[in-house]
Every structure is written in C-alpha cells, then in structure tokens.
Biopython code that builds the backbone (N, CA, C, O; Angstrom):
import numpy as np
from Bio.PDB.StructureBuilder import StructureBuilder

atoms = [
    (1, "UNK", "N", (-88.147, 47.918, -91.497)),
    (1, "UNK", "CA", (-87.738, 46.927, -90.543)),
    (1, "UNK", "C", (-87.295, 47.632, -89.268)),
    (1, "UNK", "O", (-86.546, 48.607, -89.323)),
    (2, "UNK", "N", (-87.748, 47.149, -88.140)),
    (2, "UNK", "CA", (-87.396, 47.793, -86.876)),
    (2, "UNK", "C", (-86.898, 46.754, -85.874)),
    (2, "UNK", "O", (-87.392, 45.628, -85.819)),
    (3, "UNK", "N", (-85.923, 47.158, -85.099)),
    (3, "UNK", "CA", (-85.368, 46.297, -84.070)),
    (3, "UNK", "C", (-85.389, 47.040, -82.743)),
    (3, "UNK", "O", (-85.280, 48.265, -82.695)),
    (4, "UNK", "N", (-85.531, 46.276, -81.673)),
    (4, "UNK", "CA", (-85.542, 46.845, -80.337)),
    (4, "UNK", "C", (-84.428, 46.200, -79.522)),
    (4, "UNK", "O", (-84.217, 44.989, -79.590)),
    (5, "UNK", "N", (-83.726, 47.010, -78.762)),
    (5, "UNK", "CA", (-82.668, 46.518, -77.885)),
    (5, "UNK", "C", (-83.105, 46.543, -76.417)),
    (5, "UNK", "O", (-82.262, 46.553, -75.520)),
    (6, "UNK", "N", (-84.406, 46.552, -76.173)),
    (6, "UNK", "CA", (-84.914, 46.585, -74.799)),
    (6, "UNK", "C", (-84.415, 45.407, -73.971)),
    (6, "UNK", "O", (-84.174, 45.546, -72.772)),
    (7, "UNK", "N", (-84.262, 44.260, -74.600)),
    (7, "UNK", "CA", (-83.741, 43.090, -73.876)),
    (7, "UNK", "C", (-82.320, 43.354, -73.374)),
    (7, "UNK", "O", (-81.951, 42.924, -72.281)),
    (8, "UNK", "N", (-81.539, 44.055, -74.169)),
    (8, "UNK", "CA", (-80.176, 44.406, -73.757)),
    (8, "UNK", "C", (-80.205, 45.295, -72.526)),
    (8, "UNK", "O", (-79.443, 45.078, -71.584)),
    (9, "UNK", "N", (-81.079, 46.295, -72.528)),
    (9, "UNK", "CA", (-81.147, 47.213, -71.383)),
    (9, "UNK", "C", (-81.600, 46.479, -70.128)),
    (9, "UNK", "O", (-81.167, 46.819, -69.027)),
    (10, "UNK", "N", (-82.463, 45.480, -70.274)),
    (10, "UNK", "CA", (-82.881, 44.677, -69.115)),
    (10, "UNK", "C", (-81.706, 43.882, -68.560)),
    (10, "UNK", "O", (-81.560, 43.744, -67.345)),
    (11, "UNK", "N", (-80.868, 43.359, -69.454)),
    (11, "UNK", "CA", (-79.673, 42.640, -69.000)),
    (11, "UNK", "C", (-78.762, 43.582, -68.216)),
    (11, "UNK", "O", (-78.228, 43.205, -67.173)),
    (12, "UNK", "N", (-78.585, 44.799, -68.713)),
    (12, "UNK", "CA", (-77.744, 45.769, -68.002)),
    (12, "UNK", "C", (-78.287, 46.045, -66.607)),
    (12, "UNK", "O", (-77.526, 46.124, -65.643)),
    (13, "UNK", "N", (-79.602, 46.191, -66.503)),
    (13, "UNK", "CA", (-80.221, 46.429, -65.193)),
    (13, "UNK", "C", (-79.958, 45.247, -64.272)),
    (13, "UNK", "O", (-79.579, 45.431, -63.115)),
    (14, "UNK", "N", (-80.160, 44.025, -64.784)),
    (14, "UNK", "CA", (-79.947, 42.819, -63.976)),
    (14, "UNK", "C", (-78.504, 42.708, -63.500)),
    (14, "UNK", "O", (-78.247, 42.198, -62.410)),
    (15, "UNK", "N", (-77.569, 43.178, -64.304)),
    (15, "UNK", "CA", (-76.150, 43.096, -63.954)),
    (15, "UNK", "C", (-75.648, 44.362, -63.253)),
    (15, "UNK", "O", (-74.454, 44.508, -62.990)),
    (16, "UNK", "N", (-76.583, 45.276, -62.956)),
    (16, "UNK", "CA", (-76.239, 46.533, -62.292)),
    (16, "UNK", "C", (-75.121, 47.263, -63.052)),
    (16, "UNK", "O", (-74.136, 47.718, -62.470)),
    (17, "UNK", "N", (-75.312, 47.352, -64.358)),
    (17, "UNK", "CA", (-74.308, 47.927, -65.250)),
    (17, "UNK", "C", (-74.933, 49.095, -66.002)),
    (17, "UNK", "O", (-76.087, 49.008, -66.421)),
    (18, "UNK", "N", (-74.198, 50.174, -66.176)),
    (18, "UNK", "CA", (-74.740, 51.295, -66.949)),
    (18, "UNK", "C", (-74.232, 51.246, -68.393)),
    (18, "UNK", "O", (-73.383, 50.422, -68.734)),
    (19, "UNK", "N", (-74.754, 52.124, -69.219)),
    (19, "UNK", "CA", (-74.408, 52.114, -70.642)),
    (19, "UNK", "C", (-72.939, 52.442, -70.880)),
    (19, "UNK", "O", (-72.328, 51.916, -71.810)),
    (20, "UNK", "N", (-72.379, 53.296, -70.055)),
    (20, "UNK", "CA", (-70.961, 53.637, -70.203)),
    (20, "UNK", "C", (-70.090, 52.420, -69.927)),
    (20, "UNK", "O", (-69.100, 52.191, -70.620)),
    (21, "UNK", "N", (-70.456, 51.644, -68.921)),
    (21, "UNK", "CA", (-69.708, 50.422, -68.614)),
    (21, "UNK", "C", (-69.820, 49.419, -69.762)),
    (21, "UNK", "O", (-68.851, 48.731, -70.084)),
    (22, "UNK", "N", (-70.996, 49.335, -70.378)),
    (22, "UNK", "CA", (-71.172, 48.470, -71.549)),
    (22, "UNK", "C", (-70.252, 48.931, -72.675)),
    (22, "UNK", "O", (-69.547, 48.127, -73.284)),
    (23, "UNK", "N", (-70.269, 50.225, -72.941)),
    (23, "UNK", "CA", (-69.430, 50.792, -74.003)),
    (23, "UNK", "C", (-67.960, 50.446, -73.788)),
    (23, "UNK", "O", (-67.264, 50.056, -74.726)),
    (24, "UNK", "N", (-67.494, 50.588, -72.558)),
    (24, "UNK", "CA", (-66.098, 50.292, -72.248)),
    (24, "UNK", "C", (-65.806, 48.795, -72.334)),
    (24, "UNK", "O", (-64.748, 48.398, -72.824)),
    (25, "UNK", "N", (-66.731, 47.968, -71.864)),
    (25, "UNK", "CA", (-66.517, 46.518, -71.833)),
    (25, "UNK", "C", (-66.431, 45.914, -73.228)),
    (25, "UNK", "O", (-65.626, 45.014, -73.467)),
    (26, "UNK", "N", (-67.247, 46.400, -74.143)),
    (26, "UNK", "CA", (-67.259, 45.818, -75.494)),
    (26, "UNK", "C", (-66.522, 46.688, -76.513)),
    (26, "UNK", "O", (-66.488, 46.380, -77.704)),
    (27, "UNK", "N", (-65.938, 47.772, -76.024)),
    (27, "UNK", "CA", (-65.111, 48.664, -76.849)),
    (27, "UNK", "C", (-65.850, 49.155, -78.093)),
    (27, "UNK", "O", (-65.407, 48.954, -79.224)),
    (28, "UNK", "N", (-66.985, 49.802, -77.850)),
    (28, "UNK", "CA", (-67.730, 50.431, -78.941)),
    (28, "UNK", "C", (-67.659, 51.944, -78.772)),
    (28, "UNK", "O", (-67.372, 52.445, -77.685)),
    (29, "UNK", "N", (-67.918, 52.650, -79.836)),
    (29, "UNK", "CA", (-67.833, 54.109, -79.804)),
    (29, "UNK", "C", (-69.089, 54.707, -79.165)),
    (29, "UNK", "O", (-70.133, 54.057, -79.114)),
    (30, "UNK", "N", (-68.983, 55.931, -78.684)),
    (30, "UNK", "CA", (-70.176, 56.603, -78.155)),
    (30, "UNK", "C", (-71.294, 56.702, -79.196)),
    (30, "UNK", "O", (-72.471, 56.614, -78.847)),
    (31, "UNK", "N", (-70.938, 56.883, -80.456)),
    (31, "UNK", "CA", (-71.981, 56.986, -81.483)),
    (31, "UNK", "C", (-72.698, 55.652, -81.691)),
    (31, "UNK", "O", (-73.897, 55.632, -81.968)),
    (32, "UNK", "N", (-71.978, 54.546, -81.560)),
    (32, "UNK", "CA", (-72.618, 53.228, -81.666)),
    (32, "UNK", "C", (-73.553, 53.009, -80.489)),
    (32, "UNK", "O", (-74.651, 52.476, -80.654)),
    (33, "UNK", "N", (-73.129, 53.413, -79.314)),
    (33, "UNK", "CA", (-73.994, 53.303, -78.143)),
    (33, "UNK", "C", (-75.248, 54.151, -78.327)),
    (33, "UNK", "O", (-76.341, 53.737, -77.943)),
    (34, "UNK", "N", (-75.093, 55.324, -78.905)),
    (34, "UNK", "CA", (-76.248, 56.191, -79.169)),
    (34, "UNK", "C", (-77.205, 55.523, -80.147)),
    (34, "UNK", "O", (-78.422, 55.615, -79.986)),
    (35, "UNK", "N", (-76.662, 54.850, -81.163)),
    (35, "UNK", "CA", (-77.514, 54.143, -82.129)),
    (35, "UNK", "C", (-78.293, 53.026, -81.433)),
    (35, "UNK", "O", (-79.476, 52.827, -81.709)),
    (36, "UNK", "N", (-77.635, 52.305, -80.540)),
    (36, "UNK", "CA", (-78.332, 51.268, -79.772)),
    (36, "UNK", "C", (-79.445, 51.888, -78.934)),
    (36, "UNK", "O", (-80.556, 51.360, -78.871)),
    (37, "UNK", "N", (-79.142, 52.995, -78.303)),
    (37, "UNK", "CA", (-80.119, 53.665, -77.439)),
    (37, "UNK", "C", (-81.347, 54.127, -78.204)),
    (37, "UNK", "O", (-82.442, 54.208, -77.647)),
    (38, "UNK", "N", (-81.157, 54.431, -79.496)),
    (38, "UNK", "CA", (-82.267, 54.902, -80.334)),
    (38, "UNK", "C", (-82.899, 53.775, -81.152)),
    (38, "UNK", "O", (-83.706, 54.029, -82.047)),
    (39, "UNK", "N", (-82.528, 52.525, -80.839)),
    (39, "UNK", "CA", (-83.026, 51.352, -81.572)),
    (39, "UNK", "C", (-82.737, 51.447, -83.065)),
    (39, "UNK", "O", (-83.557, 51.050, -83.894)),
    (40, "UNK", "N", (-81.567, 51.976, -83.397)),
    (40, "UNK", "CA", (-81.148, 52.061, -84.793)),
    (40, "UNK", "C", (-80.238, 50.882, -85.120)),
    (40, "UNK", "O", (-79.753, 50.192, -84.223)),
    (41, "UNK", "N", (-80.013, 50.662, -86.402)),
    (41, "UNK", "CA", (-79.189, 49.540, -86.835)),
    (41, "UNK", "C", (-77.737, 49.714, -86.404)),
    (41, "UNK", "O", (-77.179, 50.810, -86.455)),
    (42, "UNK", "N", (-77.148, 48.607, -85.979)),
    (42, "UNK", "CA", (-75.715, 48.532, -85.698)),
    (42, "UNK", "C", (-75.191, 47.291, -86.413)),
    (42, "UNK", "O", (-75.976, 46.465, -86.879)),
    (43, "UNK", "N", (-73.889, 47.156, -86.500)),
    (43, "UNK", "CA", (-73.317, 46.027, -87.222)),
    (43, "UNK", "C", (-73.446, 44.731, -86.424)),
    (43, "UNK", "O", (-73.607, 44.732, -85.204)),
    (44, "UNK", "N", (-73.369, 43.633, -87.163)),
    (44, "UNK", "CA", (-73.385, 42.323, -86.515)),
    (44, "UNK", "C", (-72.155, 42.156, -85.632)),
    (44, "UNK", "O", (-72.204, 41.451, -84.624)),
    (45, "UNK", "N", (-71.066, 42.793, -86.000)),
    (45, "UNK", "CA", (-69.850, 42.735, -85.188)),
    (45, "UNK", "C", (-70.107, 43.302, -83.791)),
    (45, "UNK", "O", (-69.676, 42.723, -82.794)),
    (46, "UNK", "N", (-70.799, 44.416, -83.723)),
    (46, "UNK", "CA", (-71.129, 45.029, -82.430)),
    (46, "UNK", "C", (-72.019, 44.092, -81.624)),
    (46, "UNK", "O", (-71.777, 43.865, -80.438)),
    (47, "UNK", "N", (-73.039, 43.553, -82.263)),
    (47, "UNK", "CA", (-73.938, 42.631, -81.564)),
    (47, "UNK", "C", (-73.182, 41.391, -81.101)),
    (47, "UNK", "O", (-73.452, 40.864, -80.021)),
    (48, "UNK", "N", (-72.240, 40.926, -81.910)),
    (48, "UNK", "CA", (-71.423, 39.783, -81.526)),
    (48, "UNK", "C", (-70.566, 40.068, -80.305)),
    (48, "UNK", "O", (-70.432, 39.214, -79.428)),
    (49, "UNK", "N", (-69.984, 41.260, -80.239)),
    (49, "UNK", "CA", (-69.181, 41.651, -79.071)),
    (49, "UNK", "C", (-70.035, 41.664, -77.805)),
    (49, "UNK", "O", (-69.593, 41.229, -76.742)),
    (50, "UNK", "N", (-71.252, 42.164, -77.931)),
    (50, "UNK", "CA", (-72.152, 42.219, -76.774)),
    (50, "UNK", "C", (-72.517, 40.803, -76.332)),
    (50, "UNK", "O", (-72.532, 40.502, -75.138)),
    (51, "UNK", "N", (-72.812, 39.937, -77.305)),
    (51, "UNK", "CA", (-73.143, 38.546, -76.980)),
    (51, "UNK", "C", (-71.976, 37.850, -76.285)),
    (51, "UNK", "O", (-72.181, 37.092, -75.336)),
    (52, "UNK", "N", (-70.752, 38.102, -76.752)),
    (52, "UNK", "CA", (-69.578, 37.511, -76.111)),
    (52, "UNK", "C", (-69.429, 38.008, -74.679)),
    (52, "UNK", "O", (-69.112, 37.231, -73.779)),
    (53, "UNK", "N", (-69.654, 39.292, -74.469)),
    (53, "UNK", "CA", (-69.517, 39.873, -73.128)),
    (53, "UNK", "C", (-70.502, 39.251, -72.143)),
    (53, "UNK", "O", (-70.152, 38.982, -70.994)),
    (54, "UNK", "N", (-71.732, 39.024, -72.597)),
    (54, "UNK", "CA", (-72.772, 38.518, -71.702)),
    (54, "UNK", "C", (-73.028, 37.019, -71.854)),
    (54, "UNK", "O", (-73.933, 36.477, -71.220)),
    (55, "UNK", "N", (-72.233, 36.348, -72.691)),
    (55, "UNK", "CA", (-72.382, 34.904, -72.909)),
    (55, "UNK", "C", (-73.829, 34.560, -73.247)),
    (55, "UNK", "O", (-74.456, 33.731, -72.587)),
    (56, "UNK", "N", (-74.342, 35.206, -74.278)),
    (56, "UNK", "CA", (-75.738, 35.009, -74.665)),
    (56, "UNK", "C", (-75.861, 34.935, -76.179)),
    (56, "UNK", "O", (-74.881, 35.125, -76.900)),
    (57, "UNK", "N", (-77.066, 34.659, -76.654)),
    (57, "UNK", "CA", (-77.354, 34.642, -78.085)),
    (57, "UNK", "C", (-77.924, 35.990, -78.500)),
    (57, "UNK", "O", (-78.369, 36.774, -77.661)),
    (58, "UNK", "N", (-77.907, 36.248, -79.787)),
    (58, "UNK", "CA", (-78.391, 37.523, -80.302)),
    (58, "UNK", "C", (-79.858, 37.760, -79.944)),
    (58, "UNK", "O", (-80.264, 38.899, -79.715)),
    (59, "UNK", "N", (-80.646, 36.698, -79.896)),
    (59, "UNK", "CA", (-82.059, 36.828, -79.541)),
    (59, "UNK", "C", (-82.274, 37.257, -78.098)),
    (59, "UNK", "O", (-83.371, 37.669, -77.722)),
    (60, "UNK", "N", (-81.225, 37.158, -77.292)),
    (60, "UNK", "CA", (-81.317, 37.590, -75.898)),
    (60, "UNK", "C", (-81.154, 39.102, -75.753)),
    (60, "UNK", "O", (-81.467, 39.665, -74.704)),
    (61, "UNK", "N", (-80.660, 39.764, -76.817)),
    (61, "UNK", "CA", (-80.427, 41.209, -76.722)),
    (61, "UNK", "C", (-81.182, 42.025, -77.766)),
    (61, "UNK", "O", (-81.342, 43.235, -77.611)),
    (62, "UNK", "N", (-81.648, 41.364, -78.831)),
    (62, "UNK", "CA", (-82.324, 42.064, -79.932)),
    (62, "UNK", "C", (-83.674, 41.423, -80.192)),
    (62, "UNK", "O", (-83.825, 40.203, -80.126)),
    (63, "UNK", "N", (-84.648, 42.263, -80.486)),
    (63, "UNK", "CA", (-85.980, 41.769, -80.831)),
    (63, "UNK", "C", (-86.448, 42.460, -82.109)),
    (63, "UNK", "O", (-86.348, 43.680, -82.241)),
    (64, "UNK", "N", (-86.957, 41.664, -83.046)),
    (64, "UNK", "CA", (-87.519, 42.221, -84.276)),
    (64, "UNK", "C", (-88.921, 42.722, -83.974)),
    (64, "UNK", "O", (-89.727, 42.005, -83.380)),
    (65, "UNK", "N", (-89.208, 43.938, -84.377)),
    (65, "UNK", "CA", (-90.517, 44.544, -84.136)),
    (65, "UNK", "C", (-91.240, 44.652, -85.470)),
    (65, "UNK", "O", (-90.788, 45.345, -86.382)),
    (66, "UNK", "N", (-92.368, 43.958, -85.572)),
    (66, "UNK", "CA", (-93.164, 44.013, -86.800)),
    (66, "UNK", "C", (-93.766, 45.395, -86.953)),
    (66, "UNK", "O", (-94.296, 45.966, -86.000)),
    (67, "UNK", "N", (-93.678, 45.922, -88.157)),
    (67, "UNK", "CA", (-94.219, 47.244, -88.431)),
    (67, "UNK", "C", (-95.243, 47.112, -89.545)),
    (67, "UNK", "O", (-94.883, 46.978, -90.715)),
    (68, "UNK", "N", (-96.498, 47.149, -89.189)),
    (68, "UNK", "CA", (-97.576, 47.001, -90.166)),
    (68, "UNK", "C", (-97.585, 48.142, -91.176)),
    (68, "UNK", "O", (-98.001, 47.945, -92.318)),
    (69, "UNK", "N", (-97.145, 49.307, -90.789)),
    (69, "UNK", "CA", (-97.129, 50.468, -91.689)),
    (69, "UNK", "C", (-96.177, 50.276, -92.864)),
    (69, "UNK", "O", (-96.427, 50.789, -93.954)),
    (70, "UNK", "N", (-95.089, 49.539, -92.649)),
    (70, "UNK", "CA", (-94.112, 49.380, -93.725)),
    (70, "UNK", "C", (-94.700, 48.615, -94.905)),
    (70, "UNK", "O", (-94.341, 48.892, -96.049)),
    (71, "UNK", "N", (-95.586, 47.667, -94.659)),
    (71, "UNK", "CA", (-96.229, 46.928, -95.744)),
    (71, "UNK", "C", (-97.140, 47.848, -96.546)),
    (71, "UNK", "O", (-97.165, 47.786, -97.775)),
    (72, "UNK", "N", (-97.876, 48.690, -95.863)),
    (72, "UNK", "CA", (-98.799, 49.607, -96.534)),
    (72, "UNK", "C", (-98.040, 50.657, -97.342)),
    (72, "UNK", "O", (-98.501, 51.070, -98.406)),
    (73, "UNK", "N", (-96.884, 51.089, -96.848)),
    (73, "UNK", "CA", (-96.100, 52.108, -97.537)),
    (73, "UNK", "C", (-95.512, 51.580, -98.842)),
    (73, "UNK", "O", (-95.339, 52.343, -99.793)),
    (74, "UNK", "N", (-95.204, 50.286, -98.899)),
    (74, "UNK", "CA", (-94.593, 49.701, -100.087)),
    (74, "UNK", "C", (-95.599, 49.510, -101.219)),
    (74, "UNK", "O", (-95.199, 49.357, -102.373)),
    (75, "UNK", "N", (-96.862, 49.516, -100.918)),
    (75, "UNK", "CA", (-97.892, 49.289, -101.944)),
    (75, "UNK", "C", (-98.142, 50.492, -102.773)),
    (75, "UNK", "O", (-98.979, 50.456, -103.676)),
]
sb = StructureBuilder()
sb.init_structure("model")
sb.init_model(0)
sb.init_chain("A")
sb.init_seg("    ")
for serial, (resi, resn, name, xyz) in enumerate(atoms, 1):
    if name == "N":
        sb.init_residue(resn, " ", resi, " ")
    sb.init_atom(name, np.array(xyz, "f"), 0.0, 1.0, " ", f" {name:<3s}", serial, name[0])
structure = sb.get_structure()
C-alpha cells in the first residue's frame, strides 16, 4: 500500500509556507516530517493535526497510490 502527500506540498506552496513552518504549526517531530517527505506512513493523529491547521479533509492532503506490483508479489 502506498500513499502520496504531494497534495500537502501543493497546499504549502499555495500558502507560501515551508516544511519547517508546517512542522512548527502542527507540532510534529522532525522525524515525522521526514516520513511525510518520503511518502511513508504517519499516524492518523498527525494527519488530523494537519487537516485542522489547513481546515481541510484528509483527501485534500493524502492520495492513495495503486501499486500493481503488490498484487503480483502476494501471489
């Protein structure tokens, strides 16, 4: 299963905000920010904090990416 946070980075660009400002605004650790930057899993709590900060829904910041290889690997 893969997720992309590209929508989040677009929001930051639109708001003229950098990743450090996001980290400070939602009070997440540098390691959590690094996980977001690498499109790795983060907790729903973190995603909820981001949604509260930007007054948006989770679908506005996260996108599920279909991975055809994962189906083949499970067989």
